Z-matrix of the N, CA and C atoms (Angstrom, degrees):
N
C 1 1.457
C 2 1.525 1 110.81
N 3 1.340 2 116.37 1 -44.54
C 4 1.453 3 120.15 2 -177.89
C 5 1.528 4 111.09 3 -63.72
N 6 1.357 5 117.34 4 -46.04
C 7 1.467 6 119.22 5 -179.83
C 8 1.525 7 110.38 6 -66.24
N 9 1.322 8 116.51 7 -32.97
C 10 1.463 9 120.95 8 177.27
C 11 1.530 10 109.85 9 -63.49
N 12 1.321 11 116.65 10 -48.92
C 13 1.464 12 120.81 11 -179.67
C 14 1.521 13 110.96 12 -64.58
N 15 1.321 14 116.67 13 -41.79
C 16 1.467 15 119.75 14 178.35
C 17 1.519 16 111.67 15 -64.17
N 18 1.322 17 116.24 16 -37.67
C 19 1.465 18 119.74 17 -179.94
C 20 1.523 19 110.83 18 -61.95
N 21 1.316 20 116.94 19 -31.02
C 22 1.459 21 120.95 20 -179.75
C 23 1.523 22 112.36 21 -86.66
N 24 1.325 23 116.74 22 -1.17
C 25 1.452 24 121.18 23 -175.84
C 26 1.512 25 115.10 24 -87.10
N 27 1.305 26 117.97 25 16.09
C 28 1.460 27 121.45 26 -179.03
C 29 1.519 28 109.94 27 -128.93
N 30 1.297 29 115.37 28 131.44
C 31 1.469 30 120.61 29 178.14
C 32 1.529 31 110.65 30 -59.93
N 33 1.332 32 117.30 31 -41.10
C 34 1.468 33 120.57 32 -179.83
C 35 1.519 34 110.60 33 -63.37
N 36 1.330 35 117.21 34 -43.37
C 37 1.467 36 119.35 35 179.31
C 38 1.525 37 111.32 36 -66.75
N 39 1.313 38 117.49 37 -38.20
C 40 1.466 39 120.04 38 176.72
C 41 1.526 40 110.85 39 -64.44
N 42 1.320 41 116.43 40 -39.27
C 43 1.466 42 119.80 41 177.37
C 44 1.524 43 110.48 42 -66.43
N 45 1.342 44 117.43 43 -38.42
C 46 1.467 45 121.02 44 177.63
C 47 1.525 46 110.17 45 -62.96
N 48 1.327 47 116.94 46 -42.57
C 49 1.463 48 120.89 47 176.75
C 50 1.526 49 109.48 48 -60.34
N 51 1.320 50 116.56 49 -41.89
C 52 1.460 51 120.59 50 177.60
C 53 1.519 52 112.31 51 -60.41
N 54 1.325 53 116.74 52 -44.75
C 55 1.471 54 120.49 53 178.60
C 56 1.523 55 110.73 54 -63.76
N 57 1.321 56 116.30 55 -43.85
C 58 1.466 57 120.02 56 -179.10
C 59 1.527 58 111.69 57 -67.34
N 60 1.314 59 116.60 58 -26.31
C 61 1.468 60 119.04 59 179.72
C 62 1.526 61 111.93 60 -72.36
N 63 1.316 62 116.71 61 -16.47
C 64 1.461 63 120.79 62 -177.72
C 65 1.523 64 113.28 63 -97.00
N 66 1.333 65 117.47 64 0.87
C 67 1.458 66 121.43 65 -178.79
C 68 1.521 67 109.45 66 -149.25
N 69 1.317 68 117.25 67 173.73
C 70 1.464 69 119.13 68 179.99
C 71 1.517 70 111.39 69 -81.56
N 72 1.330 71 117.45 70 -47.49
C 73 1.468 72 121.53 71 -178.37
C 74 1.525 73 109.65 72 -150.60
N 75 1.328 74 114.90 73 151.12
C 76 1.463 75 121.81 74 172.80
C 77 1.514 76 108.27 75 -141.31
N 78 1.332 77 116.56 76 149.86
C 79 1.461 78 118.25 77 173.18
C 80 1.527 79 108.86 78 -93.71
N 81 1.323 80 115.38 79 170.09
C 82 1.461 81 120.54 80 -172.87
C 83 1.527 82 111.46 81 -62.63
N 84 1.329 83 117.73 82 -36.33
C 85 1.468 84 119.09 83 -178.99
C 86 1.527 85 111.04 84 -67.04
N 87 1.327 86 117.40 85 -38.78
C 88 1.465 87 120.44 86 178.25
C 89 1.530 88 110.65 87 -68.06
N 90 1.318 89 117.19 88 -42.73
C 91 1.470 90 120.14 89 177.65
C 92 1.523 91 111.11 90 -62.95
N 93 1.330 92 117.06 91 -44.29
C 94 1.467 93 119.36 92 -179.04
C 95 1.527 94 110.59 93 -64.35
N 96 1.334 95 117.49 94 -36.77
C 97 1.464 96 120.91 95 177.47
C 98 1.531 97 110.34 96 -65.58
N 99 1.318 98 116.97 97 -46.01
C 100 1.467 99 120.87 98 -178.33
C 101 1.527 100 112.37 99 -64.27
N 102 1.342 101 116.39 100 -35.26
C 103 1.466 102 120.28 101 -176.69
C 104 1.523 103 112.63 102 -95.59
N 105 1.340 104 115.88 103 -3.22
C 106 1.461 105 121.42 104 179.35
C 107 1.536 106 112.29 105 57.72
N 108 1.338 107 115.18 106 47.39
C 109 1.467 108 121.83 107 174.09
C 110 1.525 109 107.80 108 -127.71
N 111 1.318 110 116.67 109 160.87
C 112 1.464 111 120.08 110 -179.78
C 113 1.528 112 110.22 111 -67.23
N 114 1.316 113 114.87 112 154.52
C 115 1.463 114 119.60 113 -179.76
C 116 1.532 115 111.83 114 -63.59
N 117 1.351 116 119.42 115 -42.98
C 118 1.476 117 118.39 116 177.08
C 119 1.532 118 112.78 117 -60.70
N 120 1.326 119 116.87 118 -39.18
C 121 1.469 120 119.78 119 178.62
C 122 1.528 121 110.64 120 -66.50
N 123 1.329 122 116.59 121 -40.62
C 124 1.469 123 119.85 122 178.19
C 125 1.518 124 110.40 123 -63.82
N 126 1.329 125 117.44 124 -40.24
C 127 1.471 126 121.08 125 177.44
C 128 1.518 127 110.59 126 -60.28
N 129 1.326 128 116.65 127 -41.77
C 130 1.466 129 121.39 128 179.49
C 131 1.536 130 110.05 129 -61.76
N 132 1.332 131 116.48 130 -46.08
C 133 1.463 132 120.00 131 179.27
C 134 1.530 133 111.06 132 -63.67
N 135 1.323 134 117.21 133 -39.72
C 136 1.466 135 120.27 134 179.49
C 137 1.528 136 111.48 135 -65.69
N 138 1.330 137 117.22 136 -35.18
C 139 1.475 138 119.70 137 175.37
C 140 1.519 139 110.27 138 -61.45
N 141 1.314 140 116.70 139 -43.25
C 142 1.471 141 120.30 140 178.51
C 143 1.533 142 110.68 141 -61.48
N 144 1.312 143 116.48 142 -42.20
C 145 1.467 144 120.54 143 178.80
C 146 1.523 145 111.51 144 -66.44
N 147 1.331 146 116.74 145 -36.68
C 148 1.472 147 120.02 146 177.44
C 149 1.518 148 110.61 147 -66.33
N 150 1.334 149 116.94 148 -44.84
C 151 1.472 150 120.24 149 179.40
C 152 1.524 151 111.35 150 -59.36
N 153 1.307 152 116.28 151 -34.57
C 154 1.468 153 120.52 152 179.31
C 155 1.523 154 111.77 153 -80.11
N 156 1.324 155 116.64 154 -7.12
C 157 1.455 156 120.64 155 179.22
C 158 1.515 157 114.53 156 80.83
N 159 1.318 158 116.81 157 13.86
C 160 1.461 159 120.19 158 -177.18
C 161 1.521 160 113.27 159 -84.99
N 162 1.325 161 116.91 160 -27.64
C 163 1.462 162 120.19 161 176.66
C 164 1.520 163 109.27 162 -128.95
N 165 1.305 164 114.82 163 156.68
C 166 1.462 165 120.60 164 174.76
C 167 1.521 166 107.55 165 -121.24
N 168 1.322 167 115.35 166 155.35
C 169 1.462 168 121.25 167 -177.75
C 170 1.521 169 109.43 168 -119.25
N 171 1.327 170 114.68 169 145.76
C 172 1.459 171 121.01 170 178.04
C 173 1.523 172 107.76 171 -137.63
N 174 1.335 173 115.01 172 122.85
C 175 1.461 174 119.66 173 -179.88
C 176 1.520 175 109.25 174 -77.16
N 177 1.329 176 114.18 175 134.57
C 178 1.460 177 121.66 176 177.10
C 179 1.527 178 106.85 177 -134.98
N 180 1.334 179 115.69 178 93.30
C 181 1.462 180 119.71 179 -174.67
C 182 1.518 181 109.94 180 66.24
N 183 1.326 182 116.36 181 -125.02
C 184 1.471 183 120.73 182 178.93
C 185 1.524 184 112.35 183 -86.86
N 186 1.291 185 117.41 184 -5.88
C 187 1.462 186 121.28 185 -176.28
C 188 1.526 187 111.17 186 -104.92
N 189 1.318 188 114.64 187 152.67
C 190 1.463 189 121.11 188 173.23
C 191 1.523 190 106.55 189 -113.68
N 192 1.307 191 115.69 190 126.40
C 193 1.460 192 122.11 191 -179.62
C 194 1.530 193 108.37 192 -101.01
N 195 1.315 194 116.53 193 136.82
C 196 1.463 195 122.16 194 -177.55
C 197 1.523 196 110.17 195 -114.02
N 198 1.319 197 114.67 196 144.13
C 199 1.467 198 121.58 197 177.14
C 200 1.521 199 108.17 198 -145.34
N 201 1.313 200 115.93 199 156.27
C 202 1.462 201 119.75 200 174.65
C 203 1.519 202 109.29 201 -65.34
N 204 1.322 203 115.97 202 141.87
C 205 1.462 204 120.86 203 173.94
C 206 1.527 205 106.63 204 -90.71
N 207 1.308 206 115.23 205 91.19
C 208 1.466 207 120.75 206 -173.42
C 209 1.520 208 113.04 207 -63.07
N 210 1.328 209 117.23 208 -32.57
C 211 1.471 210 119.80 209 178.95
C 212 1.525 211 110.26 210 -63.28
N 213 1.328 212 116.83 211 -45.06
C 214 1.467 213 120.56 212 178.59
C 215 1.520 214 110.43 213 -65.44
N 216 1.322 215 116.63 214 -42.36
C 217 1.462 216 119.41 215 179.69
C 218 1.525 217 111.59 216 -60.96
N 219 1.314 218 116.93 217 -39.23
C 220 1.471 219 119.56 218 177.59
C 221 1.525 220 110.64 219 -63.88
N 222 1.346 221 115.96 220 -42.99
C 223 1.472 222 119.92 221 179.56
C 224 1.521 223 110.77 222 -64.07
N 225 1.323 224 116.45 223 -36.05
C 226 1.465 225 121.19 224 -175.50
C 227 1.521 226 113.28 225 -89.46
N 228 1.302 227 116.97 226 2.04
C 229 1.457 228 120.89 227 -177.06
C 230 1.532 229 111.49 228 -55.91
N 231 1.321 230 117.11 229 -43.18
C 232 1.466 231 120.65 230 179.82
C 233 1.527 232 110.65 231 -65.47
N 234 1.329 233 116.40 232 -42.80
C 235 1.461 234 120.61 233 178.22
C 236 1.516 235 110.08 234 -61.07
N 237 1.311 236 116.14 235 -43.93
C 238 1.456 237 120.88 236 179.42
C 239 1.526 238 110.78 237 -61.54
N 240 1.307 239 117.16 238 -42.82
C 241 1.467 240 120.96 239 178.19
C 242 1.529 241 110.71 240 -61.28
N 243 1.341 242 116.91 241 -39.83
C 244 1.468 243 120.70 242 178.35
C 245 1.525 244 110.94 243 -65.41
N 246 1.341 245 116.93 244 -42.20
C 247 1.464 246 120.60 245 178.56
C 248 1.524 247 110.95 246 -61.90
N 249 1.318 248 116.15 247 -43.58
C 250 1.463 249 120.37 248 179.47
C 251 1.522 250 110.13 249 -64.18
N 252 1.327 251 117.19 250 -43.32
C 253 1.463 252 120.89 251 179.57
C 254 1.528 253 110.92 252 -62.28
N 255 1.334 254 116.71 253 -42.60
C 256 1.465 255 120.72 254 177.82
C 257 1.517 256 110.42 255 -61.22
N 258 1.329 257 116.12 256 -46.19
C 259 1.461 258 120.41 257 179.13
C 260 1.520 259 110.75 258 -59.51
N 261 1.320 260 116.46 259 -46.97
C 262 1.458 261 120.04 260 -178.04
C 263 1.521 262 112.01 261 -64.15
N 264 1.330 263 117.02 262 -40.18
C 265 1.467 264 118.91 263 -179.96
C 266 1.523 265 110.89 264 -68.94
N 267 1.336 266 117.59 265 -37.78
C 268 1.465 267 120.31 266 176.60
C 269 1.521 268 110.05 267 -66.28
N 270 1.316 269 116.13 268 -41.78
C 271 1.449 270 121.03 269 179.34
C 272 1.524 271 110.19 270 -63.73
N 273 1.335 272 117.11 271 -40.46
C 274 1.462 273 121.65 272 177.77
C 275 1.529 274 110.24 273 -63.09
N 276 1.343 275 117.03 274 -42.32
C 277 1.468 276 121.06 275 179.37
C 278 1.515 277 110.95 276 -62.00
N 279 1.318 278 116.29 277 -41.44
C 280 1.467 279 120.52 278 179.32
C 281 1.524 280 109.45 279 -61.81
N 282 1.342 281 117.15 280 -46.57
C 283 1.462 282 120.58 281 -179.88
C 284 1.519 283 111.29 282 -65.66
N 285 1.327 284 118.12 283 -38.55
C 286 1.464 285 121.18 284 178.56
C 287 1.520 286 110.44 285 -63.21
N 288 1.330 287 116.69 286 -43.96
C 289 1.462 288 120.31 287 178.65
C 290 1.525 289 110.84 288 -63.80
N 291 1.321 290 116.80 289 -40.36
C 292 1.467 291 119.95 290 177.87
C 293 1.524 292 110.18 291 -63.74
N 294 1.325 293 116.70 292 -43.35
C 295 1.464 294 120.20 293 -179.29
C 296 1.520 295 110.97 294 -63.91
N 297 1.338 296 117.30 295 -41.40
C 298 1.467 297 120.21 296 178.03
C 299 1.521 298 110.21 297 -62.26
N 300 1.330 299 116.70 298 -42.72
C 301 1.463 300 120.33 299 178.94
C 302 1.515 301 110.49 300 -63.31
N 303 1.324 302 116.65 301 -42.03
C 304 1.461 303 120.76 302 -179.91
C 305 1.519 304 110.85 303 -64.62
N 306 1.326 305 117.63 304 -42.48
C 307 1.465 306 121.48 305 178.82
C 308 1.518 307 109.56 306 -63.35
N 309 1.325 308 117.70 307 -43.90
C 310 1.462 309 121.58 308 -179.60
C 311 1.524 310 110.15 309 -63.56
N 312 1.344 311 116.42 310 -45.31
C 313 1.463 312 119.90 311 179.79
C 314 1.523 313 110.46 312 -63.60
N 315 1.331 314 117.37 313 -40.25
C 316 1.460 315 121.72 314 -179.87
C 317 1.518 316 110.49 315 -65.22
N 318 1.334 317 117.43 316 -43.03
C 319 1.466 318 119.42 317 -179.23
C 320 1.523 319 110.70 318 -67.54
N 321 1.327 320 118.06 319 -32.16
C 322 1.461 321 120.44 320 176.36
C 323 1.523 322 110.76 321 -67.63
N 324 1.324 323 116.64 322 -38.29
C 325 1.460 324 120.63 323 -179.80
C 326 1.524 325 110.29 324 -70.39
N 327 1.336 326 116.79 325 -40.77
C 328 1.455 327 122.11 326 -177.87
C 329 1.528 328 110.58 327 -73.18
N 330 1.316 329 115.98 328 -23.81
C 331 1.455 330 119.18 329 179.05
C 332 1.506 331 112.93 330 107.53
N 333 1.351 332 116.38 331 20.29
C 334 1.459 333 120.22 332 -177.30
C 335 1.430 334 111.99 333 -99.60
């Protein structure tokens, strides 16, 4: 669970997942080109995604092709929904607290 959550904690990894969701397989050079990141950095992100079980790798000659591990994603769908719900509720709380502070500050300025 922890490696899964950490794997989703990077904008680059989320973008890589997005790219992989639109095709069957991509190699690291194609992913790095599409995301405009260096190949070594893309390889590092792909290792993190592999450790979390989100992508699988297949060697093809000198190249390694990456694809989403759909079986793992299906299993983790509930976990992902919980993470999103937690994020949204925390985000809502932050906005509610900001709005309350703004209302209080405004009423103090207006004389209320």
